[in-house]
C-alpha atoms as an extended CHARMM CRD file, in Angstrom:
* protein
*
       301  EXT
         1         1  UNK       CA              0.0000000000        0.0000000000        0.0000000000  PROA      1               0.0000000000
         2         2  UNK       CA              1.3580000000        3.4220000000       -0.9520000000  PROA      2               0.0000000000
         3         3  UNK       CA              1.7440000000        5.6260000000        2.1260000000  PROA      3               0.0000000000
         4         4  UNK       CA             -0.4930000000        8.6750000000        2.2170000000  PROA      4               0.0000000000
         5         5  UNK       CA              1.0850000000       11.9570000000        1.2130000000  PROA      5               0.0000000000
         6         6  UNK       CA              2.0220000000       14.0970000000        4.2310000000  PROA      6               0.0000000000
         7         7  UNK       CA             -0.2520000000       17.0420000000        4.9850000000  PROA      7               0.0000000000
         8         8  UNK       CA              0.6210000000       20.4440000000        6.4170000000  PROA      8               0.0000000000
         9         9  UNK       CA             -1.1300000000       23.4140000000        7.9860000000  PROA      9               0.0000000000
        10        10  UNK       CA              0.3060000000       26.9080000000        7.5650000000  PROA      10              0.0000000000
        11        11  UNK       CA             -0.5950000000       29.6370000000       10.0670000000  PROA      11              0.0000000000
        12        12  UNK       CA              0.6300000000       33.0220000000        8.8170000000  PROA      12              0.0000000000
        13        13  UNK       CA             -1.2160000000       36.3320000000        9.0380000000  PROA      13              0.0000000000
        14        14  UNK       CA              0.5780000000       37.9330000000        6.0860000000  PROA      14              0.0000000000
        15        15  UNK       CA             -0.9150000000       36.4950000000        2.8570000000  PROA      15              0.0000000000
        16        16  UNK       CA              2.1570000000       37.2530000000        0.7290000000  PROA      16              0.0000000000
        17        17  UNK       CA              4.4560000000       35.4380000000        3.1630000000  PROA      17              0.0000000000
        18        18  UNK       CA              2.0520000000       32.5010000000        3.3770000000  PROA      18              0.0000000000
        19        19  UNK       CA              1.9720000000       32.2730000000       -0.4200000000  PROA      19              0.0000000000
        20        20  UNK       CA              5.7650000000       32.4990000000       -0.5940000000  PROA      20              0.0000000000
        21        21  UNK       CA              6.1620000000       29.6600000000        1.9160000000  PROA      21              0.0000000000
        22        22  UNK       CA              3.7180000000       27.4980000000       -0.0510000000  PROA      22              0.0000000000
        23        23  UNK       CA              5.6650000000       28.1520000000       -3.2500000000  PROA      23              0.0000000000
        24        24  UNK       CA              8.9770000000       27.2640000000       -1.6040000000  PROA      24              0.0000000000
        25        25  UNK       CA              7.4480000000       24.0780000000       -0.1930000000  PROA      25              0.0000000000
        26        26  UNK       CA              6.2070000000       23.0000000000       -3.6270000000  PROA      26              0.0000000000
        27        27  UNK       CA              9.8150000000       23.0120000000       -4.7860000000  PROA      27              0.0000000000
        28        28  UNK       CA             11.4510000000       21.6080000000       -1.6520000000  PROA      28              0.0000000000
        29        29  UNK       CA              8.7770000000       18.9870000000       -0.8690000000  PROA      29              0.0000000000
        30        30  UNK       CA              6.5500000000       18.3340000000       -3.9150000000  PROA      30              0.0000000000
        31        31  UNK       CA              4.4990000000       15.5260000000       -2.3270000000  PROA      31              0.0000000000
        32        32  UNK       CA              3.5290000000       17.6380000000        0.6870000000  PROA      32              0.0000000000
        33        33  UNK       CA             -0.1350000000       18.6480000000        0.6060000000  PROA      33              0.0000000000
        34        34  UNK       CA             -1.1580000000       21.9660000000        2.1600000000  PROA      34              0.0000000000
        35        35  UNK       CA             -4.3510000000       21.0120000000        4.0000000000  PROA      35              0.0000000000
        36        36  UNK       CA             -5.1760000000       24.5960000000        5.0120000000  PROA      36              0.0000000000
        37        37  UNK       CA             -3.7490000000       28.0810000000        5.4580000000  PROA      37              0.0000000000
        38        38  UNK       CA             -5.0360000000       30.2910000000        8.2720000000  PROA      38              0.0000000000
        39        39  UNK       CA             -4.2040000000       33.7940000000        9.4420000000  PROA      39              0.0000000000
        40        40  UNK       CA             -4.5220000000       33.7360000000       13.2230000000  PROA      40              0.0000000000
        41        41  UNK       CA             -3.6620000000       31.5710000000       16.2070000000  PROA      41              0.0000000000
        42        42  UNK       CA             -7.2110000000       30.6260000000       17.2060000000  PROA      42              0.0000000000
        43        43  UNK       CA             -7.9920000000       29.3620000000       13.7030000000  PROA      43              0.0000000000
        44        44  UNK       CA             -4.6780000000       27.4940000000       13.6860000000  PROA      44              0.0000000000
        45        45  UNK       CA             -5.6960000000       25.5130000000       16.7760000000  PROA      45              0.0000000000
        46        46  UNK       CA             -9.1990000000       24.8150000000       15.4640000000  PROA      46              0.0000000000
        47        47  UNK       CA             -8.0300000000       23.6900000000       12.0320000000  PROA      47              0.0000000000
        48        48  UNK       CA             -5.1740000000       21.5940000000       13.4040000000  PROA      48              0.0000000000
        49        49  UNK       CA             -7.5600000000       19.7100000000       15.6980000000  PROA      49              0.0000000000
        50        50  UNK       CA            -10.0420000000       19.2140000000       12.8570000000  PROA      50              0.0000000000
        51        51  UNK       CA             -7.5540000000       18.2040000000       10.1340000000  PROA      51              0.0000000000
        52        52  UNK       CA             -4.8120000000       16.5700000000       12.2550000000  PROA      52              0.0000000000
        53        53  UNK       CA             -2.0380000000       17.3140000000        9.7280000000  PROA      53              0.0000000000
        54        54  UNK       CA              1.4360000000       15.8210000000        9.8780000000  PROA      54              0.0000000000
        55        55  UNK       CA              3.3000000000       19.1420000000        9.9150000000  PROA      55              0.0000000000
        56        56  UNK       CA              2.5510000000       22.5910000000       11.3400000000  PROA      56              0.0000000000
        57        57  UNK       CA              4.1730000000       25.8330000000       10.1990000000  PROA      57              0.0000000000
        58        58  UNK       CA              3.2510000000       28.4410000000       12.8380000000  PROA      58              0.0000000000
        59        59  UNK       CA              4.1960000000       32.0940000000       12.5420000000  PROA      59              0.0000000000
        60        60  UNK       CA              5.2550000000       33.4600000000       15.9280000000  PROA      60              0.0000000000
        61        61  UNK       CA              3.4600000000       36.8080000000       15.6990000000  PROA      61              0.0000000000
        62        62  UNK       CA             -0.2020000000       36.4510000000       14.7930000000  PROA      62              0.0000000000
        63        63  UNK       CA             -3.3660000000       38.2350000000       15.9040000000  PROA      63              0.0000000000
        64        64  UNK       CA             -5.4890000000       36.6500000000       18.6220000000  PROA      64              0.0000000000
        65        65  UNK       CA             -2.8750000000       34.1350000000       19.7180000000  PROA      65              0.0000000000
        66        66  UNK       CA              0.8330000000       34.0300000000       18.9920000000  PROA      66              0.0000000000
        67        67  UNK       CA              2.2710000000       30.9350000000       17.3730000000  PROA      67              0.0000000000
        68        68  UNK       CA              3.6170000000       29.8670000000       20.7570000000  PROA      68              0.0000000000
        69        69  UNK       CA              0.2340000000       30.4340000000       22.3940000000  PROA      69              0.0000000000
        70        70  UNK       CA             -1.4100000000       28.3720000000       19.6630000000  PROA      70              0.0000000000
        71        71  UNK       CA              1.1120000000       25.5470000000       19.9930000000  PROA      71              0.0000000000
        72        72  UNK       CA              0.6040000000       25.4130000000       23.7600000000  PROA      72              0.0000000000
        73        73  UNK       CA             -3.1950000000       25.3960000000       23.4110000000  PROA      73              0.0000000000
        74        74  UNK       CA             -2.9920000000       22.7240000000       20.7320000000  PROA      74              0.0000000000
        75        75  UNK       CA             -0.7230000000       20.4600000000       22.7800000000  PROA      75              0.0000000000
        76        76  UNK       CA             -3.1540000000       20.7090000000       25.6850000000  PROA      76              0.0000000000
        77        77  UNK       CA             -6.1860000000       19.8340000000       23.5400000000  PROA      77              0.0000000000
        78        78  UNK       CA             -4.5560000000       17.1930000000       21.3420000000  PROA      78              0.0000000000
        79        79  UNK       CA             -5.9220000000       13.6020000000       21.6690000000  PROA      79              0.0000000000
        80        80  UNK       CA             -3.6780000000       11.7120000000       24.0830000000  PROA      80              0.0000000000
        81        81  UNK       CA             -3.0280000000        8.7250000000       21.8040000000  PROA      81              0.0000000000
        82        82  UNK       CA             -2.6460000000       10.5650000000       18.4870000000  PROA      82              0.0000000000
        83        83  UNK       CA              0.8340000000       11.4370000000       17.1620000000  PROA      83              0.0000000000
        84        84  UNK       CA              1.4570000000       15.1560000000       17.5140000000  PROA      84              0.0000000000
        85        85  UNK       CA              2.3830000000       16.9990000000       14.2900000000  PROA      85              0.0000000000
        86        86  UNK       CA              5.9560000000       18.0270000000       13.6200000000  PROA      86              0.0000000000
        87        87  UNK       CA              6.0940000000       21.7020000000       14.5800000000  PROA      87              0.0000000000
        88        88  UNK       CA              8.0570000000       24.4170000000       12.8040000000  PROA      88              0.0000000000
        89        89  UNK       CA              8.0110000000       28.0440000000       13.9800000000  PROA      89              0.0000000000
        90        90  UNK       CA              8.4010000000       30.8060000000       11.4050000000  PROA      90              0.0000000000
        91        91  UNK       CA              9.9780000000       33.7660000000       13.1310000000  PROA      91              0.0000000000
        92        92  UNK       CA             11.6360000000       37.1200000000       12.6830000000  PROA      92              0.0000000000
        93        93  UNK       CA             13.0950000000       36.9150000000       16.1900000000  PROA      93              0.0000000000
        94        94  UNK       CA             16.6670000000       37.8450000000       16.9140000000  PROA      94              0.0000000000
        95        95  UNK       CA             19.5450000000       35.4110000000       17.3150000000  PROA      95              0.0000000000
        96        96  UNK       CA             19.0840000000       34.9920000000       21.0770000000  PROA      96              0.0000000000
        97        97  UNK       CA             15.5820000000       33.6540000000       20.6000000000  PROA      97              0.0000000000
        98        98  UNK       CA             16.7470000000       31.4600000000       17.7190000000  PROA      98              0.0000000000
        99        99  UNK       CA             19.3250000000       29.8870000000       20.0410000000  PROA      99              0.0000000000
       100       100  UNK       CA             16.4930000000       29.0540000000       22.4400000000  PROA      100             0.0000000000
       101       101  UNK       CA             14.5930000000       27.2960000000       19.6450000000  PROA      101             0.0000000000
       102       102  UNK       CA             17.7000000000       25.3300000000       18.7090000000  PROA      102             0.0000000000
       103       103  UNK       CA             18.3760000000       24.3610000000       22.3250000000  PROA      103             0.0000000000
       104       104  UNK       CA             14.9150000000       22.8310000000       22.6300000000  PROA      104             0.0000000000
       105       105  UNK       CA             15.0770000000       20.9320000000       19.3190000000  PROA      105             0.0000000000
       106       106  UNK       CA             12.1240000000       22.8780000000       17.9440000000  PROA      106             0.0000000000
       107       107  UNK       CA             12.7530000000       23.6470000000       14.3080000000  PROA      107             0.0000000000
       108       108  UNK       CA             12.3560000000       27.1690000000       13.0140000000  PROA      108             0.0000000000
       109       109  UNK       CA             12.5180000000       29.2350000000        9.8410000000  PROA      109             0.0000000000
       110       110  UNK       CA             13.6440000000       32.8350000000        9.7560000000  PROA      110             0.0000000000
       111       111  UNK       CA             11.7460000000       35.3670000000        7.6620000000  PROA      111             0.0000000000
       112       112  UNK       CA             12.1090000000       35.7630000000        4.7880000000  PROA      112             0.0000000000
       113       113  UNK       CA             12.3120000000       32.0050000000        4.2510000000  PROA      113             0.0000000000
       114       114  UNK       CA             15.4520000000       30.9850000000        2.3810000000  PROA      114             0.0000000000
       115       115  UNK       CA             15.4160000000       27.9710000000        0.0380000000  PROA      115             0.0000000000
       116       116  UNK       CA             18.5970000000       26.4230000000        1.4420000000  PROA      116             0.0000000000
       117       117  UNK       CA             17.3650000000       26.6670000000        5.0420000000  PROA      117             0.0000000000
       118       118  UNK       CA             13.9660000000       25.2600000000        4.0780000000  PROA      118             0.0000000000
       119       119  UNK       CA             15.6670000000       22.2740000000        2.4450000000  PROA      119             0.0000000000
       120       120  UNK       CA             17.3270000000       21.4490000000        5.7830000000  PROA      120             0.0000000000
       121       121  UNK       CA             14.0070000000       21.7730000000        7.5830000000  PROA      121             0.0000000000
       122       122  UNK       CA             12.3150000000       19.4870000000        5.0490000000  PROA      122             0.0000000000
       123       123  UNK       CA             15.0290000000       16.8690000000        5.5680000000  PROA      123             0.0000000000
       124       124  UNK       CA             14.4020000000       16.9740000000        9.3270000000  PROA      124             0.0000000000
       125       125  UNK       CA             10.6670000000       16.7070000000        8.8140000000  PROA      125             0.0000000000
       126       126  UNK       CA             10.9500000000       13.7810000000        6.4130000000  PROA      126             0.0000000000
       127       127  UNK       CA             13.1260000000       11.9050000000        8.8990000000  PROA      127             0.0000000000
       128       128  UNK       CA             10.7550000000       12.7050000000       11.7630000000  PROA      128             0.0000000000
       129       129  UNK       CA              7.7590000000       11.3910000000        9.8150000000  PROA      129             0.0000000000
       130       130  UNK       CA              9.6150000000        8.1950000000        8.8990000000  PROA      130             0.0000000000
       131       131  UNK       CA             10.5480000000        7.6030000000       12.5250000000  PROA      131             0.0000000000
       132       132  UNK       CA              6.9840000000        8.3040000000       13.6210000000  PROA      132             0.0000000000
       133       133  UNK       CA              5.6080000000        5.8100000000       11.0730000000  PROA      133             0.0000000000
       134       134  UNK       CA              8.0490000000        3.1440000000       12.2620000000  PROA      134             0.0000000000
       135       135  UNK       CA              7.1270000000        3.7150000000       15.8910000000  PROA      135             0.0000000000
       136       136  UNK       CA              3.3670000000        3.6220000000       15.2870000000  PROA      136             0.0000000000
       137       137  UNK       CA              3.0050000000       -0.1890000000       14.9010000000  PROA      137             0.0000000000
       138       138  UNK       CA              4.9350000000       -0.7210000000       18.1560000000  PROA      138             0.0000000000
       139       139  UNK       CA              2.7280000000        1.7410000000       19.9990000000  PROA      139             0.0000000000
       140       140  UNK       CA             -0.4220000000        0.0810000000       18.6590000000  PROA      140             0.0000000000
       141       141  UNK       CA              0.8640000000       -3.3590000000       19.6320000000  PROA      141             0.0000000000
       142       142  UNK       CA              1.6720000000       -2.2080000000       23.1550000000  PROA      142             0.0000000000
       143       143  UNK       CA             -1.7210000000       -0.5890000000       23.5900000000  PROA      143             0.0000000000
       144       144  UNK       CA             -3.4100000000       -3.7700000000       22.4090000000  PROA      144             0.0000000000
       145       145  UNK       CA             -1.5450000000       -6.0460000000       24.8340000000  PROA      145             0.0000000000
       146       146  UNK       CA             -1.3360000000       -3.7600000000       27.8550000000  PROA      146             0.0000000000
       147       147  UNK       CA             -4.7200000000       -2.8520000000       29.2730000000  PROA      147             0.0000000000
       148       148  UNK       CA             -4.1470000000       -0.1250000000       31.8690000000  PROA      148             0.0000000000
       149       149  UNK       CA             -6.0310000000       -0.3360000000       35.1200000000  PROA      149             0.0000000000
       150       150  UNK       CA             -8.3990000000        2.5210000000       35.9770000000  PROA      150             0.0000000000
       151       151  UNK       CA             -5.9000000000        3.7790000000       38.5690000000  PROA      151             0.0000000000
       152       152  UNK       CA             -3.1160000000        4.1600000000       36.0250000000  PROA      152             0.0000000000
       153       153  UNK       CA             -2.4010000000        7.4130000000       34.2330000000  PROA      153             0.0000000000
       154       154  UNK       CA             -3.2070000000        7.1630000000       30.5210000000  PROA      154             0.0000000000
       155       155  UNK       CA              0.1870000000        7.5440000000       28.8270000000  PROA      155             0.0000000000
       156       156  UNK       CA              0.5650000000       10.2960000000       26.2690000000  PROA      156             0.0000000000
       157       157  UNK       CA              1.7030000000        9.4130000000       22.7750000000  PROA      157             0.0000000000
       158       158  UNK       CA              5.5270000000        9.8680000000       22.7560000000  PROA      158             0.0000000000
       159       159  UNK       CA              5.5870000000       12.6480000000       20.1370000000  PROA      159             0.0000000000
       160       160  UNK       CA              2.9260000000       14.5520000000       22.1020000000  PROA      160             0.0000000000
       161       161  UNK       CA              4.8910000000       14.1950000000       25.3320000000  PROA      161             0.0000000000
       162       162  UNK       CA              8.0550000000       15.4220000000       23.5840000000  PROA      162             0.0000000000
       163       163  UNK       CA              6.1740000000       18.4240000000       22.2000000000  PROA      163             0.0000000000
       164       164  UNK       CA              4.8590000000       19.3010000000       25.6660000000  PROA      164             0.0000000000
       165       165  UNK       CA              8.3420000000       19.0100000000       27.1810000000  PROA      165             0.0000000000
       166       166  UNK       CA              9.8570000000       21.1430000000       24.4300000000  PROA      166             0.0000000000
       167       167  UNK       CA              7.1830000000       23.8240000000       24.7070000000  PROA      167             0.0000000000
       168       168  UNK       CA              7.4990000000       23.9400000000       28.4950000000  PROA      168             0.0000000000
       169       169  UNK       CA             11.2450000000       24.5240000000       28.2830000000  PROA      169             0.0000000000
       170       170  UNK       CA             10.9110000000       26.9020000000       25.3680000000  PROA      170             0.0000000000
       171       171  UNK       CA              8.4570000000       29.0540000000       27.2980000000  PROA      171             0.0000000000
       172       172  UNK       CA             11.0060000000       29.4000000000       30.0800000000  PROA      172             0.0000000000
       173       173  UNK       CA             13.7060000000       30.7810000000       27.7710000000  PROA      173             0.0000000000
       174       174  UNK       CA             14.4110000000       34.5140000000       28.2240000000  PROA      174             0.0000000000
       175       175  UNK       CA             13.3820000000       36.6440000000       25.2990000000  PROA      175             0.0000000000
       176       176  UNK       CA             11.0440000000       34.0780000000       23.7930000000  PROA      176             0.0000000000
       177       177  UNK       CA              7.9510000000       34.1820000000       25.9610000000  PROA      177             0.0000000000
       178       178  UNK       CA              6.6710000000       36.8120000000       28.4190000000  PROA      178             0.0000000000
       179       179  UNK       CA              7.5280000000       35.0210000000       31.6070000000  PROA      179             0.0000000000
       180       180  UNK       CA              5.2150000000       33.1470000000       33.9100000000  PROA      180             0.0000000000
       181       181  UNK       CA              6.5950000000       30.6780000000       36.4710000000  PROA      181             0.0000000000
       182       182  UNK       CA              6.4490000000       27.1360000000       35.0760000000  PROA      182             0.0000000000
       183       183  UNK       CA              7.5540000000       25.6440000000       38.3800000000  PROA      183             0.0000000000
       184       184  UNK       CA              7.6310000000       27.0000000000       41.8990000000  PROA      184             0.0000000000
       185       185  UNK       CA             11.1910000000       28.2420000000       42.3630000000  PROA      185             0.0000000000
       186       186  UNK       CA             12.9490000000       29.4490000000       45.5200000000  PROA      186             0.0000000000
       187       187  UNK       CA             14.0120000000       33.0770000000       45.7660000000  PROA      187             0.0000000000
       188       188  UNK       CA             17.5810000000       33.6960000000       44.7110000000  PROA      188             0.0000000000
       189       189  UNK       CA             19.8880000000       35.4790000000       47.0830000000  PROA      189             0.0000000000
       190       190  UNK       CA             20.2530000000       39.1150000000       46.1500000000  PROA      190             0.0000000000
       191       191  UNK       CA             16.8920000000       39.3710000000       44.4090000000  PROA      191             0.0000000000
       192       192  UNK       CA             14.7490000000       41.6240000000       46.5550000000  PROA      192             0.0000000000
       193       193  UNK       CA             12.0980000000       42.7960000000       44.1170000000  PROA      193             0.0000000000
       194       194  UNK       CA              9.0260000000       43.9240000000       46.0410000000  PROA      194             0.0000000000
       195       195  UNK       CA              6.0940000000       41.5360000000       46.0820000000  PROA      195             0.0000000000
       196       196  UNK       CA              2.5240000000       42.6550000000       45.6130000000  PROA      196             0.0000000000
       197       197  UNK       CA              0.6180000000       42.7000000000       48.9140000000  PROA      197             0.0000000000
       198       198  UNK       CA             -2.6460000000       44.4510000000       47.9870000000  PROA      198             0.0000000000
       199       199  UNK       CA             -4.7860000000       44.2910000000       44.8270000000  PROA      199             0.0000000000
       200       200  UNK       CA             -6.6120000000       47.5070000000       43.9510000000  PROA      200             0.0000000000
       201       201  UNK       CA             -9.8310000000       46.5290000000       42.1750000000  PROA      201             0.0000000000
       202       202  UNK       CA            -12.2300000000       49.2510000000       41.0750000000  PROA      202             0.0000000000
       203       203  UNK       CA            -15.9800000000       48.6780000000       41.0590000000  PROA      203             0.0000000000
       204       204  UNK       CA            -18.0900000000       51.6530000000       40.0060000000  PROA      204             0.0000000000
       205       205  UNK       CA            -17.0190000000       54.5910000000       42.1410000000  PROA      205             0.0000000000
       206       206  UNK       CA            -15.3270000000       52.3360000000       44.7140000000  PROA      206             0.0000000000
       207       207  UNK       CA            -11.8210000000       50.8960000000       44.8860000000  PROA      207             0.0000000000
       208       208  UNK       CA            -11.5920000000       47.6390000000       46.8060000000  PROA      208             0.0000000000
       209       209  UNK       CA             -8.2820000000       46.9990000000       48.5600000000  PROA      209             0.0000000000
       210       210  UNK       CA             -7.9370000000       43.2240000000       48.3890000000  PROA      210             0.0000000000
       211       211  UNK       CA             -5.0780000000       41.6740000000       50.3950000000  PROA      211             0.0000000000
       212       212  UNK       CA             -3.1050000000       39.2240000000       48.2550000000  PROA      212             0.0000000000
       213       213  UNK       CA             -3.1560000000       36.8830000000       51.2710000000  PROA      213             0.0000000000
       214       214  UNK       CA             -6.9280000000       36.5490000000       50.7280000000  PROA      214             0.0000000000
       215       215  UNK       CA             -6.6630000000       35.6380000000       47.0400000000  PROA      215             0.0000000000
       216       216  UNK       CA             -7.1470000000       31.9640000000       46.1650000000  PROA      216             0.0000000000
       217       217  UNK       CA             -6.5630000000       32.2410000000       42.4340000000  PROA      217             0.0000000000
       218       218  UNK       CA             -6.3020000000       34.5960000000       39.4560000000  PROA      218             0.0000000000
       219       219  UNK       CA             -7.8890000000       33.8010000000       36.1020000000  PROA      219             0.0000000000
       220       220  UNK       CA             -7.4930000000       35.6540000000       32.8160000000  PROA      220             0.0000000000
       221       221  UNK       CA            -10.8340000000       36.3530000000       31.1330000000  PROA      221             0.0000000000
       222       222  UNK       CA            -10.9940000000       38.4180000000       27.9260000000  PROA      222             0.0000000000
       223       223  UNK       CA             -9.6020000000       41.8830000000       28.7340000000  PROA      223             0.0000000000
       224       224  UNK       CA             -9.7200000000       41.3670000000       32.4900000000  PROA      224             0.0000000000
       225       225  UNK       CA             -8.2410000000       39.1800000000       35.1840000000  PROA      225             0.0000000000
       226       226  UNK       CA            -10.6240000000       37.7120000000       37.7300000000  PROA      226             0.0000000000
       227       227  UNK       CA             -9.4160000000       37.8950000000       41.3330000000  PROA      227             0.0000000000
       228       228  UNK       CA            -11.0830000000       35.2120000000       43.4480000000  PROA      228             0.0000000000
       229       229  UNK       CA            -11.1690000000       35.1000000000       47.2320000000  PROA      229             0.0000000000
       230       230  UNK       CA            -13.2040000000       32.7320000000       49.4050000000  PROA      230             0.0000000000
       231       231  UNK       CA            -16.0720000000       35.2470000000       49.5900000000  PROA      231             0.0000000000
       232       232  UNK       CA            -15.8810000000       37.5220000000       46.5730000000  PROA      232             0.0000000000
       233       233  UNK       CA            -14.7540000000       38.0850000000       42.9840000000  PROA      233             0.0000000000
       234       234  UNK       CA            -13.1240000000       41.2200000000       41.5700000000  PROA      234             0.0000000000
       235       235  UNK       CA            -11.9710000000       42.2900000000       38.1170000000  PROA      235             0.0000000000
       236       236  UNK       CA             -8.7050000000       44.0590000000       37.3210000000  PROA      236             0.0000000000
       237       237  UNK       CA             -7.0840000000       45.1160000000       34.0430000000  PROA      237             0.0000000000
       238       238  UNK       CA             -3.5080000000       44.1620000000       34.8760000000  PROA      238             0.0000000000
       239       239  UNK       CA             -2.4560000000       41.3790000000       32.4560000000  PROA      239             0.0000000000
       240       240  UNK       CA             -1.9020000000       38.0040000000       34.0990000000  PROA      240             0.0000000000
       241       241  UNK       CA              1.6970000000       37.8270000000       32.8540000000  PROA      241             0.0000000000
       242       242  UNK       CA              2.4770000000       41.2040000000       34.3880000000  PROA      242             0.0000000000
       243       243  UNK       CA              0.6940000000       40.2610000000       37.6060000000  PROA      243             0.0000000000
       244       244  UNK       CA              2.6970000000       37.0430000000       37.9360000000  PROA      244             0.0000000000
       245       245  UNK       CA              5.9570000000       38.9870000000       38.0200000000  PROA      245             0.0000000000
       246       246  UNK       CA              4.7570000000       40.6950000000       41.1820000000  PROA      246             0.0000000000
       247       247  UNK       CA              3.6940000000       37.5260000000       43.0040000000  PROA      247             0.0000000000
       248       248  UNK       CA              5.7460000000       35.0310000000       44.9690000000  PROA      248             0.0000000000
       249       249  UNK       CA              6.1660000000       31.9520000000       42.7190000000  PROA      249             0.0000000000
       250       250  UNK       CA              6.3710000000       29.8000000000       45.8360000000  PROA      250             0.0000000000
       251       251  UNK       CA              2.8720000000       30.8980000000       46.7830000000  PROA      251             0.0000000000
       252       252  UNK       CA              1.1640000000       31.1440000000       43.3830000000  PROA      252             0.0000000000
       253       253  UNK       CA              1.6020000000       28.3710000000       40.8530000000  PROA      253             0.0000000000
       254       254  UNK       CA              0.6450000000       28.5660000000       37.2330000000  PROA      254             0.0000000000
       255       255  UNK       CA             -1.5300000000       25.5470000000       36.4470000000  PROA      255             0.0000000000
       256       256  UNK       CA             -2.9240000000       26.7550000000       33.1220000000  PROA      256             0.0000000000
       257       257  UNK       CA             -2.1400000000       29.4990000000       30.6170000000  PROA      257             0.0000000000
       258       258  UNK       CA             -4.9330000000       31.5420000000       32.1570000000  PROA      258             0.0000000000
       259       259  UNK       CA             -4.7450000000       30.4960000000       35.8200000000  PROA      259             0.0000000000
       260       260  UNK       CA             -2.4960000000       31.2220000000       38.7880000000  PROA      260             0.0000000000
       261       261  UNK       CA             -3.5270000000       29.4200000000       41.9740000000  PROA      261             0.0000000000
       262       262  UNK       CA             -2.4250000000       29.7230000000       45.5970000000  PROA      262             0.0000000000
       263       263  UNK       CA             -0.6420000000       26.4350000000       46.2480000000  PROA      263             0.0000000000
       264       264  UNK       CA             -1.6900000000       26.2650000000       49.8880000000  PROA      264             0.0000000000
       265       265  UNK       CA             -5.3610000000       26.5880000000       48.8650000000  PROA      265             0.0000000000
       266       266  UNK       CA             -5.2730000000       23.3700000000       46.8070000000  PROA      266             0.0000000000
       267       267  UNK       CA             -7.3010000000       20.7570000000       48.7020000000  PROA      267             0.0000000000
       268       268  UNK       CA             -7.2970000000       17.8510000000       46.2520000000  PROA      268             0.0000000000
       269       269  UNK       CA             -6.0120000000       17.0330000000       42.7720000000  PROA      269             0.0000000000
       270       270  UNK       CA             -8.3330000000       14.8360000000       40.7330000000  PROA      270             0.0000000000
       271       271  UNK       CA             -7.6020000000       12.9100000000       37.5470000000  PROA      271             0.0000000000
       272       272  UNK       CA            -10.4150000000       12.1690000000       35.1140000000  PROA      272             0.0000000000
       273       273  UNK       CA            -10.7780000000        9.1540000000       32.8230000000  PROA      273             0.0000000000
       274       274  UNK       CA             -8.7830000000       10.9420000000       30.1050000000  PROA      274             0.0000000000
       275       275  UNK       CA             -5.8810000000       11.6520000000       32.4410000000  PROA      275             0.0000000000
       276       276  UNK       CA             -6.6100000000       15.3850000000       32.7640000000  PROA      276             0.0000000000
       277       277  UNK       CA             -5.9820000000       16.9380000000       36.1840000000  PROA      277             0.0000000000
       278       278  UNK       CA             -8.4150000000       19.1720000000       38.0490000000  PROA      278             0.0000000000
       279       279  UNK       CA             -8.0330000000       21.0680000000       41.3100000000  PROA      279             0.0000000000
       280       280  UNK       CA            -10.4600000000       21.5170000000       44.1840000000  PROA      280             0.0000000000
       281       281  UNK       CA             -9.6620000000       24.5580000000       46.3260000000  PROA      281             0.0000000000
       282       282  UNK       CA            -10.4240000000       25.2410000000       49.9490000000  PROA      282             0.0000000000
       283       283  UNK       CA            -13.0330000000       27.9730000000       50.0690000000  PROA      283             0.0000000000
       284       284  UNK       CA            -14.1950000000       27.8210000000       46.4220000000  PROA      284             0.0000000000
       285       285  UNK       CA            -16.8300000000       25.5110000000       44.8740000000  PROA      285             0.0000000000
       286       286  UNK       CA            -15.5300000000       25.4870000000       41.2870000000  PROA      286             0.0000000000
       287       287  UNK       CA            -13.0080000000       22.9970000000       39.9110000000  PROA      287             0.0000000000
       288       288  UNK       CA             -9.9330000000       24.3020000000       38.0410000000  PROA      288             0.0000000000
       289       289  UNK       CA             -8.3970000000       22.5560000000       35.0530000000  PROA      289             0.0000000000
       290       290  UNK       CA             -4.6510000000       21.8520000000       34.9500000000  PROA      290             0.0000000000
       291       291  UNK       CA             -2.9660000000       22.1600000000       31.5710000000  PROA      291             0.0000000000
       292       292  UNK       CA             -0.7520000000       19.3040000000       30.3740000000  PROA      292             0.0000000000
       293       293  UNK       CA              2.1950000000       21.6810000000       30.4200000000  PROA      293             0.0000000000
       294       294  UNK       CA              1.8220000000       22.0920000000       34.1760000000  PROA      294             0.0000000000
       295       295  UNK       CA              0.8040000000       18.5610000000       35.1670000000  PROA      295             0.0000000000
       296       296  UNK       CA              4.4300000000       17.9300000000       36.1850000000  PROA      296             0.0000000000
       297       297  UNK       CA              3.7940000000       20.0410000000       39.2870000000  PROA      297             0.0000000000
       298       298  UNK       CA              1.7470000000       17.1350000000       40.6250000000  PROA      298             0.0000000000
       299       299  UNK       CA              4.1330000000       14.2500000000       40.0450000000  PROA      299             0.0000000000
       300       300  UNK       CA              2.7930000000       12.2240000000       42.9540000000  PROA      300             0.0000000000
       301       301  UNK       CA             -0.5270000000       11.7870000000       41.1740000000  PROA      301             0.0000000000
């Protein structure tokens, strides 16, 4: 049986650059089929989940979601037992950021895309797809012979787990991603940046002074950040990424792209039948989802 032609999704908000990349790919990889081309990060995630292509070309700077945001969201939503697409970032970032991509084995293309560099990327992608095809029968055989008990964690497909690990480390690289703490880290000697102690939340003509010690979690929602205590909810306009820089990472853990939670408020960590983690907090009735990128914080589960 002839293997199916590989399929790709291009996410690029500049039509001329998207067309140029398609043209270069026709020359460098004639059998590659372009399944779709989209112009923003949200559409990239939706189309990738719907089409499940073999390769993703994500521009870093796109409206709605950046390419990194889209890749993170996609890795979190991807089916656990499906091979994750080979991911290539298209970037105009400087050399320091490029070094970060190289260090994490995430391939990249600099704008404008050069034919010689694209040829190298295509060679890597071809090899990756061959290796993935060879590994697939083994994975299917193992899944058929090893029936996990309900108490076991459903294992992620190896390429998906690698993508999550790479994205987690990539997000922590300086200059690549506006920083949020991926793991609770101790304070370093000599760093005495002041920590936020009071949240000023306006409501009508009033300004509520909310002690940070009362906050159980923060959640990004549209243009606002929700500030949740045991008894009340407030809205502020400070971006979550900016807010995180002013909080003690030992006290507030990031458990999702949009959620920072007080670690001491976590009562229980639950795992559903799909292996996804959820948190129950002391003092709040709602359950909070934990992204795959932050599941490593709860290794004992």
